[in-house]
N, CA, C, O and the ligand as a Tripos MOL2 file, in Angstrom:
@<TRIPOS>MOLECULE
protein
  257   255    65     0     0
PROTEIN
NO_CHARGES

@<TRIPOS>ATOM
      1 N           0.8370   -1.2160    0.0000 N.3       1 MET1
      2 CA          0.0000    0.0000    0.0000 C.3       1 MET1
      3 C           0.8670    1.2590    0.0000 C.2       1 MET1
      4 O           0.4650    2.2920   -0.5360 O.2       1 MET1
      5 N           2.0650    1.1720    0.6070 N.am      2 TYR2
      6 CA          2.9490    2.3400    0.6820 C.3       2 TYR2
      7 C           3.3800    2.7820   -0.7190 C.2       2 TYR2
      8 O           3.4000    3.9700   -1.0400 O.2       2 TYR2
      9 N           3.7320    1.7670   -1.5570 N.am      3 ILE3
     10 CA          4.1730    2.0830   -2.9320 C.3       3 ILE3
     11 C           3.0170    2.6890   -3.7300 C.2       3 ILE3
     12 O           3.2120    3.6300   -4.4990 O.2       3 ILE3
     13 N           1.8260    2.1490   -3.5430 N.am      4 ILE4
     14 CA          0.6550    2.6860   -4.2620 C.3       4 ILE4
     15 C           0.4170    4.1440   -3.8650 C.2       4 ILE4
     16 O           0.0720    4.9730   -4.7070 O.2       4 ILE4
     17 N           0.6010    4.4480   -2.5930 N.am      5 GLY5
     18 CA          0.4280    5.8300   -2.1370 C.3       5 GLY5
     19 C           1.4170    6.7620   -2.8070 C.2       5 GLY5
     20 O           1.0450    7.8420   -3.2660 O.2       5 GLY5
     21 N           2.6820    6.3500   -2.8660 N.am      6 ILE6
     22 CA          3.7040    7.1790   -3.5270 C.3       6 ILE6
     23 C           3.3610    7.3620   -5.0010 C.2       6 ILE6
     24 O           3.4760    8.4640   -5.5350 O.2       6 ILE6
     25 N           2.9310    6.2620   -5.6700 N.am      7 ALA7
     26 CA          2.5710    6.3480   -7.0840 C.3       7 ALA7
     27 C           1.4090    7.3160   -7.2800 C.2       7 ALA7
     28 O           1.4170    8.1030   -8.2260 O.2       7 ALA7
     29 N           0.4220    7.2700   -6.4080 N.am      8 MET8
     30 CA         -0.7130    8.1860   -6.5280 C.3       8 MET8
     31 C          -0.2600    9.6330   -6.3780 C.2       8 MET8
     32 O          -0.7320   10.5130   -7.0980 O.2       8 MET8
     33 N           0.6710    9.8840   -5.4280 N.am      9 ILE9
     34 CA          1.1820   11.2500   -5.2320 C.3       9 ILE9
     35 C           1.9170   11.7220   -6.4840 C.2       9 ILE9
     36 O           1.7370   12.8560   -6.9290 O.2       9 ILE9
     37 N           2.7640   10.8270   -7.0590 N.am     10 ILE10
     38 CA          3.5190   11.1920   -8.2700 C.3      10 ILE10
     39 C           2.5520   11.5020   -9.4120 C.2      10 ILE10
     40 O           2.7240   12.4950  -10.1200 O.2      10 ILE10
     41 N           1.5380   10.6570   -9.5910 N.am     11 ILE11
     42 CA          0.5530   10.8920  -10.6550 C.3      11 ILE11
     43 C          -0.1670   12.2220  -10.4280 C.2      11 ILE11
     44 O          -0.4190   12.9710  -11.3720 O.2      11 ILE11
     45 N          -0.4950   12.5050   -9.1650 N.am     12 GLY12
     46 CA         -1.1570   13.7750   -8.8490 C.3      12 GLY12
     47 C          -0.2750   14.9570   -9.1810 C.2      12 GLY12
     48 O          -0.7450   15.9410   -9.7520 O.2      12 GLY12
     49 N           1.0090   14.8760   -8.8300 N.am     13 VAL13
     50 CA          1.9430   15.9780   -9.1200 C.3      13 VAL13
     51 C           2.0670   16.1780  -10.6220 C.2      13 VAL13
     52 O           2.0550   17.3100  -11.1060 O.2      13 VAL13
     53 N           2.1870   15.0610  -11.3730 N.am     14 ILE14
     54 CA          2.2860   15.1680  -12.8280 C.3      14 ILE14
     55 C           1.0200   15.8180  -13.3910 C.2      14 ILE14
     56 O           1.0930   16.6610  -14.2850 O.2      14 ILE14
     57 N          -0.1360   15.4210  -12.8630 N.am     15 GLY15
     58 CA         -1.3890   16.0220  -13.3210 C.3      15 GLY15
     59 C          -1.4330   17.5100  -13.0640 C.2      15 GLY15
     60 O          -1.8870   18.2770  -13.9130 O.2      15 GLY15
     61 N          -0.9570   17.9360  -11.8800 N.am     16 ILE16
     62 CA         -0.9390   19.3730  -11.5560 C.3      16 ILE16
     63 C          -0.0100   20.1100  -12.5150 C.2      16 ILE16
     64 O          -0.3450   21.1890  -13.0040 O.2      16 ILE16
     65 N           1.1830   19.5140  -12.7890 N.am     17 ILE17
     66 CA          2.1450   20.1660  -13.6920 C.3      17 ILE17
     67 C           1.5490   20.2960  -15.0920 C.2      17 ILE17
     68 O           1.6590   21.3450  -15.7270 O.2      17 ILE17
     69 N           0.9020   19.2000  -15.5790 N.am     18 LEU18
     70 CA          0.3040   19.2550  -16.9120 C.3      18 LEU18
     71 C          -0.7990   20.3080  -16.9780 C.2      18 LEU18
     72 O          -0.9060   21.0370  -17.9640 O.2      18 LEU18
     73 N          -1.6250   20.3900  -15.9200 N.am     19 SER19
     74 CA         -2.6960   21.3890  -15.9190 C.3      19 SER19
     75 C          -2.1130   22.7950  -15.8970 C.2      19 SER19
     76 O          -2.6570   23.7010  -16.5290 O.2      19 SER19
     77 N          -0.9980   22.9890  -15.1660 N.am     20 LEU20
     78 CA         -0.3370   24.3010  -15.1550 C.3      20 LEU20
     79 C           0.1780   24.6550  -16.5460 C.2      20 LEU20
     80 O           0.0430   25.7930  -16.9940 O.2      20 LEU20
     81 N           0.7830   23.6520  -17.2400 N.am     21 ILE21
     82 CA          1.2870   23.9020  -18.5930 C.3      21 ILE21
     83 C           0.1320   24.3000  -19.5110 C.2      21 ILE21
     84 O           0.2520   25.2340  -20.3050 O.2      21 ILE21
     85 N          -0.9930   23.5790  -19.3950 N.am     22 TRP22
     86 CA         -2.1550   23.9020  -20.2290 C.3      22 TRP22
     87 C          -2.6630   25.3010  -19.9040 C.2      22 TRP22
     88 O          -3.0470   26.0520  -20.8000 O.2      22 TRP22
     89 N          -2.6660   25.6520  -18.6020 N.am     23 PHE23
     90 CA         -3.1370   26.9790  -18.2000 C.3      23 PHE23
     91 C          -2.2490   28.0600  -18.8030 C.2      23 PHE23
     92 O          -2.7430   29.0810  -19.2820 O.2      23 PHE23
     93 N          -0.9170   27.8310  -18.7760 N.am     24 ILE24
     94 CA          0.0090   28.8160  -19.3400 C.3      24 ILE24
     95 C          -0.2070   28.9270  -20.8500 C.2      24 ILE24
     96 O          -0.2150   30.0280  -21.4020 O.2      24 ILE24
     97 N          -0.3850   27.7640  -21.5230 N.am     25 LYS25
     98 CA         -0.6290   27.7940  -22.9670 C.3      25 LYS25
     99 C          -1.9010   28.5640  -23.2950 C.2      25 LYS25
    100 O          -1.9230   29.3780  -24.2180 O.2      25 LYS25
    101 N          -2.9710   28.2980  -22.5240 N.am     26 ASP26
    102 CA         -4.2410   28.9880  -22.7810 C.3      26 ASP26
    103 C          -4.0920   30.4910  -22.5830 C.2      26 ASP26
    104 O          -4.6230   31.2730  -23.3710 O.2      26 ASP26
    105 N          -3.3690   30.9060  -21.5270 N.am     27 SER27
    106 CA         -3.2000   32.3370  -21.2800 C.3      27 SER27
    107 C          -2.3950   32.9690  -22.4100 C.2      27 SER27
    108 O          -2.6930   34.0890  -22.8260 O.2      27 SER27
    109 N          -1.3700   32.2610  -22.9160 N.am     28 ASN28
    110 CA         -0.6000   32.7880  -24.0390 C.3      28 ASN28
    111 C          -1.4700   32.9250  -25.2810 C.2      28 ASN28
    112 O          -1.3750   33.9190  -26.0010 O.2      28 ASN28
    113 N          -2.3270   31.9180  -25.5390 N.am     29 ASN29
    114 CA         -3.2110   31.9850  -26.6930 C.3      29 ASN29
    115 C          -4.1730   33.1610  -26.5660 C.2      29 ASN29
    116 O          -4.4300   33.8700  -27.5390 O.2      29 ASN29
    117 N          -4.7020   33.3630  -25.3630 N.am     30 ASN30
    118 CA         -5.6170   34.4870  -25.1570 C.3      30 ASN30
    119 C          -4.9070   35.8110  -25.4200 C.2      30 ASN30
    120 O          -5.4790   36.7230  -26.0180 O.2      30 ASN30
    121 N          -3.6560   35.9100  -24.9700 N.am     31 ASN31
    122 CA         -2.9130   37.1400  -25.1950 C.3      31 ASN31
    123 C          -2.7060   37.3800  -26.6900 C.2      31 ASN31
    124 O          -2.8330   38.5120  -27.1570 O.2      31 ASN31
    125 N          -2.3880   36.3240  -27.4450 N.am     32 SER32
    126 CA         -2.1630   36.4910  -28.8780 C.3      32 SER32
    127 C          -3.4590   36.9050  -29.5700 C.2      32 SER32
    128 O          -3.4370   37.7190  -30.4930 O.2      32 SER32
    129 N          -4.6010   36.3410  -29.1200 N.am     33 ILE33
    130 CA         -5.8820   36.7260  -29.7130 C.3      33 ILE33
    131 C          -6.1560   38.2010  -29.4240 C.2      33 ILE33
    132 O          -6.6090   38.9300  -30.3060 O.2      33 ILE33
    133 N          -5.8850   38.6450  -28.1980 N.am     34 LYS34
    134 CA         -6.1100   40.0460  -27.8570 C.3      34 LYS34
    135 C          -5.2150   40.9530  -28.7100 C.2      34 LYS34
    136 O          -5.6400   42.0240  -29.1410 O.2      34 LYS34
    137 N          -3.9600   40.5090  -28.9520 N.am     35 GLU35
    138 CA         -3.0550   41.3230  -29.7500 C.3      35 GLU35
    139 C          -3.5730   41.4740  -31.1790 C.2      35 GLU35
    140 O          -3.4940   42.5570  -31.7600 O.2      35 GLU35
    141 N          -4.1100   40.3700  -31.7550 N.am     36 THR36
    142 CA         -4.6230   40.4540  -33.1140 C.3      36 THR36
    143 C          -5.8430   41.3660  -33.1600 C.2      36 THR36
    144 O          -6.0330   42.0920  -34.1360 O.2      36 THR36
    145 N          -6.6780   41.3380  -32.1100 N.am     37 LYS37
    146 CA         -7.8340   42.2220  -32.0920 C.3      37 LYS37
    147 C          -7.4000   43.6820  -31.9750 C.2      37 LYS37
    148 O          -8.0220   44.5700  -32.5600 O.2      37 LYS37
    149 N          -6.3230   43.9260  -31.2110 N.am     38 GLN38
    150 CA         -5.8430   45.2920  -31.0680 C.3      38 GLN38
    151 C          -5.2690   45.8140  -32.3820 C.2      38 GLN38
    152 O          -5.2630   47.0210  -32.6200 O.2      38 GLN38
    153 N          -4.7840   44.9040  -33.2400 N.am     39 ASP39
    154 CA         -4.2360   45.3150  -34.5230 C.3      39 ASP39
    155 C          -5.3350   45.7450  -35.4980 C.2      39 ASP39
    156 O          -5.0410   46.3340  -36.5380 O.2      39 ASP39
    157 N          -6.6110   45.4520  -35.1660 N.am     40 ASN40
    158 CA         -7.7100   45.7450  -36.0680 C.3      40 ASN40
    159 C          -8.1010   47.2190  -35.9380 C.2      40 ASN40
    160 O          -9.1850   47.5500  -35.4570 O.2      40 ASN40
    161 N          -7.2110   48.0790  -36.3710 N.am     41 LEU41
    162 CA         -7.4420   49.5170  -36.2700 C.3      41 LEU41
    163 C          -7.4430   50.1270  -37.6680 C.2      41 LEU41
    164 O          -6.8060   49.6110  -38.5870 O.2      41 LEU41
    165 N          -8.1560   51.2140  -37.8090 N.am     42 CYS42
    166 CA         -8.1530   51.9180  -39.0810 C.3      42 CYS42
    167 C          -6.7680   52.5040  -39.3370 C.2      42 CYS42
    168 O          -6.2310   53.1870  -38.4640 O.2      42 CYS42
    169 N          -6.1660   52.2590  -40.5140 N.am     43 PRO43
    170 CA         -4.8330   52.7960  -40.8050 C.3      43 PRO43
    171 C          -4.8360   54.3050  -41.0020 C.2      43 PRO43
    172 O          -3.7910   54.9490  -40.9150 O.2      43 PRO43
    173 N          -6.0100   54.8680  -41.2690 N.am     44 ASN44
    174 CA         -6.0940   56.3070  -41.5420 C.3      44 ASN44
    175 C          -6.2720   57.1150  -40.2580 C.2      44 ASN44
    176 O          -5.5050   58.0400  -39.9890 O.2      44 ASN44
    177 N          -7.3020   56.7580  -39.4550 N.am     45 CYS45
    178 CA         -7.6340   57.5690  -38.2890 C.3      45 CYS45
    179 C          -7.3290   56.8650  -36.9760 C.2      45 CYS45
    180 O          -7.3570   57.5070  -35.9260 O.2      45 CYS45
    181 N          -7.0300   55.5290  -36.9970 N.am     46 GLY46
    182 CA         -6.6580   54.8330  -35.7810 C.3      46 GLY46
    183 C          -7.8250   54.3640  -34.9460 C.2      46 GLY46
    184 O          -7.6200   53.8500  -33.8460 O.2      46 GLY46
    185 N          -9.0410   54.5240  -35.4290 N.am     47 ARG47
    186 CA        -10.2020   54.0370  -34.6840 C.3      47 ARG47
    187 C         -10.2620   52.5180  -34.7330 C.2      47 ARG47
    188 O          -9.7940   51.9080  -35.6950 O.2      47 ARG47
    189 N         -10.8500   51.8880  -33.6770 N.am     48 ILE48
    190 CA        -11.0650   50.4420  -33.6630 C.3      48 ILE48
    191 C         -12.2130   50.1190  -34.6080 C.2      48 ILE48
    192 O         -13.2840   50.7210  -34.5240 O.2      48 ILE48
    193 N         -11.9810   49.1520  -35.5220 N.am     49 VAL49
    194 CA        -13.0040   48.7770  -36.4940 C.3      49 VAL49
    195 C         -13.3930   47.3210  -36.2770 C.2      49 VAL49
    196 O         -12.5970   46.5410  -35.7540 O.2      49 VAL49
    197 N         -14.5970   46.9480  -36.6680 N.am     50 LYS50
    198 CA        -15.0710   45.5780  -36.5330 C.3      50 LYS50
    199 C         -14.2860   44.6710  -37.4690 C.2      50 LYS50
    200 O         -13.7640   45.1100  -38.4930 O.2      50 LYS50
    201 N         -14.2120   43.3490  -37.0840 N.am     51 GLU51
    202 CA        -13.3300   42.4210  -37.7980 C.3      51 GLU51
    203 C         -13.6740   42.2990  -39.2770 C.2      51 GLU51
    204 O         -12.7730   42.2790  -40.1160 O.2      51 GLU51
    205 N         -14.9580   42.2180  -39.6140 N.am     52 ASN52
    206 CA        -15.3570   41.9170  -40.9840 C.3      52 ASN52
    207 C         -15.7540   43.1610  -41.7740 C.2      52 ASN52
    208 O         -16.2200   43.0460  -42.9080 O.2      52 ASN52
    209 N         -15.5790   44.3390  -41.1980 N.am     53 SER53
    210 CA        -16.0020   45.5420  -41.8970 C.3      53 SER53
    211 C         -14.9710   45.9030  -42.9580 C.2      53 SER53
    212 O         -13.7660   45.7960  -42.7270 O.2      53 SER53
    213 N         -15.4520   46.3320  -44.1250 N.am     54 LYS54
    214 CA        -14.5610   46.6600  -45.2320 C.3      54 LYS54
    215 C         -14.1720   48.1260  -45.2380 C.2      54 LYS54
    216 O         -13.1790   48.5110  -45.8550 O.2      54 LYS54
    217 N         -14.9660   48.9510  -44.5390 N.am     55 PHE55
    218 CA        -14.6670   50.3730  -44.4910 C.3      55 PHE55
    219 C         -14.6740   50.8410  -43.0420 C.2      55 PHE55
    220 O         -15.4050   50.2960  -42.2160 O.2      55 PHE55
    221 N         -13.8800   51.8240  -42.7400 N.am     56 CYS56
    222 CA        -13.8680   52.4160  -41.4080 C.3      56 CYS56
    223 C         -15.1740   53.1640  -41.1600 C.2      56 CYS56
    224 O         -15.6250   53.9330  -42.0090 O.2      56 CYS56
    225 N         -15.7820   52.9360  -39.9950 N.am     57 GLY57
    226 CA        -17.0310   53.6070  -39.6660 C.3      57 GLY57
    227 C         -16.8380   55.0710  -39.3410 C.2      57 GLY57
    228 O         -17.8110   55.8240  -39.3170 O.2      57 GLY57
    229 N         -15.6270   55.4920  -39.0930 N.am     58 ASN58
    230 CA        -15.3720   56.8730  -38.6950 C.3      58 ASN58
    231 C         -15.0200   57.7560  -39.8880 C.2      58 ASN58
    232 O         -15.6270   58.8080  -40.0880 O.2      58 ASN58
    233 N         -14.0220   57.3180  -40.6940 N.am     59 CYS59
    234 CA        -13.5350   58.1710  -41.7720 C.3      59 CYS59
    235 C         -13.8170   57.5960  -43.1580 C.2      59 CYS59
    236 O         -13.5990   58.2850  -44.1540 O.2      59 CYS59
    237 N         -14.3040   56.3310  -43.2530 N.am     60 GLY60
    238 CA        -14.6180   55.7360  -44.5510 C.3      60 GLY60
    239 C         -13.4240   55.1550  -45.2560 C.2      60 GLY60
    240 O         -13.5270   54.7960  -46.4280 O.2      60 GLY60
    241 N         -12.2870   55.0470  -44.5870 N.am     61 GLU61
    242 CA        -11.0880   54.4560  -45.2020 C.3      61 GLU61
    243 C         -11.3340   52.9870  -45.5440 C.2      61 GLU61
    244 O         -11.8650   52.2440  -44.7180 O.2      61 GLU61
    245 N         -10.9510   52.5560  -46.7590 N.am     62 GLN62
    246 CA        -11.1000   51.1480  -47.1300 C.3      62 GLN62
    247 C         -10.0710   50.3170  -46.3870 C.2      62 GLN62
    248 O          -8.9040   50.6960  -46.2910 O.2      62 GLN62
    249 N         -10.5200   49.1550  -45.8520 N.am     63 LEU63
    250 CA         -9.6510   48.3130  -45.0390 C.3      63 LEU63
    251 C          -9.2690   47.0670  -45.8070 C.2      63 LEU63
    252 O         -10.0630   46.5560  -46.5960 O.2      63 LEU63
    253 N          -8.0650   46.5730  -45.5860 N.am     64 PHE64
    254 CA         -7.5430   45.3370  -46.1970 C.3      64 PHE64
    255 C          -7.3960   45.4900  -47.7050 C.2      64 PHE64
    256 O          -6.9720   44.5520  -48.3820 O.2      64 PHE64
    257 ZN        -10.7750   55.5770  -40.1430 Zn       65 ZN65
@<TRIPOS>BOND
     1     1     2 1
     2     2     3 1
     3     3     4 2
     4     3     5 am
     5     5     6 1
     6     6     7 1
     7     7     8 2
     8     7     9 am
     9     9    10 1
    10    10    11 1
    11    11    12 2
    12    11    13 am
    13    13    14 1
    14    14    15 1
    15    15    16 2
    16    15    17 am
    17    17    18 1
    18    18    19 1
    19    19    20 2
    20    19    21 am
    21    21    22 1
    22    22    23 1
    23    23    24 2
    24    23    25 am
    25    25    26 1
    26    26    27 1
    27    27    28 2
    28    27    29 am
    29    29    30 1
    30    30    31 1
    31    31    32 2
    32    31    33 am
    33    33    34 1
    34    34    35 1
    35    35    36 2
    36    35    37 am
    37    37    38 1
    38    38    39 1
    39    39    40 2
    40    39    41 am
    41    41    42 1
    42    42    43 1
    43    43    44 2
    44    43    45 am
    45    45    46 1
    46    46    47 1
    47    47    48 2
    48    47    49 am
    49    49    50 1
    50    50    51 1
    51    51    52 2
    52    51    53 am
    53    53    54 1
    54    54    55 1
    55    55    56 2
    56    55    57 am
    57    57    58 1
    58    58    59 1
    59    59    60 2
    60    59    61 am
    61    61    62 1
    62    62    63 1
    63    63    64 2
    64    63    65 am
    65    65    66 1
    66    66    67 1
    67    67    68 2
    68    67    69 am
    69    69    70 1
    70    70    71 1
    71    71    72 2
    72    71    73 am
    73    73    74 1
    74    74    75 1
    75    75    76 2
    76    75    77 am
    77    77    78 1
    78    78    79 1
    79    79    80 2
    80    79    81 am
    81    81    82 1
    82    82    83 1
    83    83    84 2
    84    83    85 am
    85    85    86 1
    86    86    87 1
    87    87    88 2
    88    87    89 am
    89    89    90 1
    90    90    91 1
    91    91    92 2
    92    91    93 am
    93    93    94 1
    94    94    95 1
    95    95    96 2
    96    95    97 am
    97    97    98 1
    98    98    99 1
    99    99   100 2
   100    99   101 am
   101   101   102 1
   102   102   103 1
   103   103   104 2
   104   103   105 am
   105   105   106 1
   106   106   107 1
   107   107   108 2
   108   107   109 am
   109   109   110 1
   110   110   111 1
   111   111   112 2
   112   111   113 am
   113   113   114 1
   114   114   115 1
   115   115   116 2
   116   115   117 am
   117   117   118 1
   118   118   119 1
   119   119   120 2
   120   119   121 am
   121   121   122 1
   122   122   123 1
   123   123   124 2
   124   123   125 am
   125   125   126 1
   126   126   127 1
   127   127   128 2
   128   127   129 am
   129   129   130 1
   130   130   131 1
   131   131   132 2
   132   131   133 am
   133   133   134 1
   134   134   135 1
   135   135   136 2
   136   135   137 am
   137   137   138 1
   138   138   139 1
   139   139   140 2
   140   139   141 am
   141   141   142 1
   142   142   143 1
   143   143   144 2
   144   143   145 am
   145   145   146 1
   146   146   147 1
   147   147   148 2
   148   147   149 am
   149   149   150 1
   150   150   151 1
   151   151   152 2
   152   151   153 am
   153   153   154 1
   154   154   155 1
   155   155   156 2
   156   155   157 am
   157   157   158 1
   158   158   159 1
   159   159   160 2
   160   159   161 am
   161   161   162 1
   162   162   163 1
   163   163   164 2
   164   163   165 am
   165   165   166 1
   166   166   167 1
   167   167   168 2
   168   167   169 am
   169   169   170 1
   170   170   171 1
   171   171   172 2
   172   171   173 am
   173   173   174 1
   174   174   175 1
   175   175   176 2
   176   175   177 am
   177   177   178 1
   178   178   179 1
   179   179   180 2
   180   179   181 am
   181   181   182 1
   182   182   183 1
   183   183   184 2
   184   183   185 am
   185   185   186 1
   186   186   187 1
   187   187   188 2
   188   187   189 am
   189   189   190 1
   190   190   191 1
   191   191   192 2
   192   191   193 am
   193   193   194 1
   194   194   195 1
   195   195   196 2
   196   195   197 am
   197   197   198 1
   198   198   199 1
   199   199   200 2
   200   199   201 am
   201   201   202 1
   202   202   203 1
   203   203   204 2
   204   203   205 am
   205   205   206 1
   206   206   207 1
   207   207   208 2
   208   207   209 am
   209   209   210 1
   210   210   211 1
   211   211   212 2
   212   211   213 am
   213   213   214 1
   214   214   215 1
   215   215   216 2
   216   215   217 am
   217   217   218 1
   218   218   219 1
   219   219   220 2
   220   219   221 am
   221   221   222 1
   222   222   223 1
   223   223   224 2
   224   223   225 am
   225   225   226 1
   226   226   227 1
   227   227   228 2
   228   227   229 am
   229   229   230 1
   230   230   231 1
   231   231   232 2
   232   231   233 am
   233   233   234 1
   234   234   235 1
   235   235   236 2
   236   235   237 am
   237   237   238 1
   238   238   239 1
   239   239   240 2
   240   239   241 am
   241   241   242 1
   242   242   243 1
   243   243   244 2
   244   243   245 am
   245   245   246 1
   246   246   247 1
   247   247   248 2
   248   247   249 am
   249   249   250 1
   250   250   251 1
   251   251   252 2
   252   251   253 am
   253   253   254 1
   254   254   255 1
   255   255   256 2
@<TRIPOS>SUBSTRUCTURE
     1 MET1         2 RESIDUE 1 A MET
     2 TYR2         6 RESIDUE 1 A TYR
     3 ILE3        10 RESIDUE 1 A ILE
     4 ILE4        14 RESIDUE 1 A ILE
     5 GLY5        18 RESIDUE 1 A GLY
     6 ILE6        22 RESIDUE 1 A ILE
     7 ALA7        26 RESIDUE 1 A ALA
     8 MET8        30 RESIDUE 1 A MET
     9 ILE9        34 RESIDUE 1 A ILE
    10 ILE10       38 RESIDUE 1 A ILE
    11 ILE11       42 RESIDUE 1 A ILE
    12 GLY12       46 RESIDUE 1 A GLY
    13 VAL13       50 RESIDUE 1 A VAL
    14 ILE14       54 RESIDUE 1 A ILE
    15 GLY15       58 RESIDUE 1 A GLY
    16 ILE16       62 RESIDUE 1 A ILE
    17 ILE17       66 RESIDUE 1 A ILE
    18 LEU18       70 RESIDUE 1 A LEU
    19 SER19       74 RESIDUE 1 A SER
    20 LEU20       78 RESIDUE 1 A LEU
    21 ILE21       82 RESIDUE 1 A ILE
    22 TRP22       86 RESIDUE 1 A TRP
    23 PHE23       90 RESIDUE 1 A PHE
    24 ILE24       94 RESIDUE 1 A ILE
    25 LYS25       98 RESIDUE 1 A LYS
    26 ASP26      102 RESIDUE 1 A ASP
    27 SER27      106 RESIDUE 1 A SER
    28 ASN28      110 RESIDUE 1 A ASN
    29 ASN29      114 RESIDUE 1 A ASN
    30 ASN30      118 RESIDUE 1 A ASN
    31 ASN31      122 RESIDUE 1 A ASN
    32 SER32      126 RESIDUE 1 A SER
    33 ILE33      130 RESIDUE 1 A ILE
    34 LYS34      134 RESIDUE 1 A LYS
    35 GLU35      138 RESIDUE 1 A GLU
    36 THR36      142 RESIDUE 1 A THR
    37 LYS37      146 RESIDUE 1 A LYS
    38 GLN38      150 RESIDUE 1 A GLN
    39 ASP39      154 RESIDUE 1 A ASP
    40 ASN40      158 RESIDUE 1 A ASN
    41 LEU41      162 RESIDUE 1 A LEU
    42 CYS42      166 RESIDUE 1 A CYS
    43 PRO43      170 RESIDUE 1 A PRO
    44 ASN44      174 RESIDUE 1 A ASN
    45 CYS45      178 RESIDUE 1 A CYS
    46 GLY46      182 RESIDUE 1 A GLY
    47 ARG47      186 RESIDUE 1 A ARG
    48 ILE48      190 RESIDUE 1 A ILE
    49 VAL49      194 RESIDUE 1 A VAL
    50 LYS50      198 RESIDUE 1 A LYS
    51 GLU51      202 RESIDUE 1 A GLU
    52 ASN52      206 RESIDUE 1 A ASN
    53 SER53      210 RESIDUE 1 A SER
    54 LYS54      214 RESIDUE 1 A LYS
    55 PHE55      218 RESIDUE 1 A PHE
    56 CYS56      222 RESIDUE 1 A CYS
    57 GLY57      226 RESIDUE 1 A GLY
    58 ASN58      230 RESIDUE 1 A ASN
    59 CYS59      234 RESIDUE 1 A CYS
    60 GLY60      238 RESIDUE 1 A GLY
    61 GLU61      242 RESIDUE 1 A GLU
    62 GLN62      246 RESIDUE 1 A GLN
    63 LEU63      250 RESIDUE 1 A LEU
    64 PHE64      254 RESIDUE 1 A PHE
    65 ZN65       257 GROUP 0 **** ****
């Protein structure tokens, strides 16, 4: 039973480490998504524009 207890602790620690790695990966992915959204600005006036809009709602600049 002693060996089984140690094995369970090791498995638990590995699970915690893997979940931490996944958490770090998810936070990095979220940051990259936020960065891409921040890049969605009008090149003419700098206003934030919607992702699929072809023209700036503020100055009418054509996007993409
Ligand atoms: Zn604009």
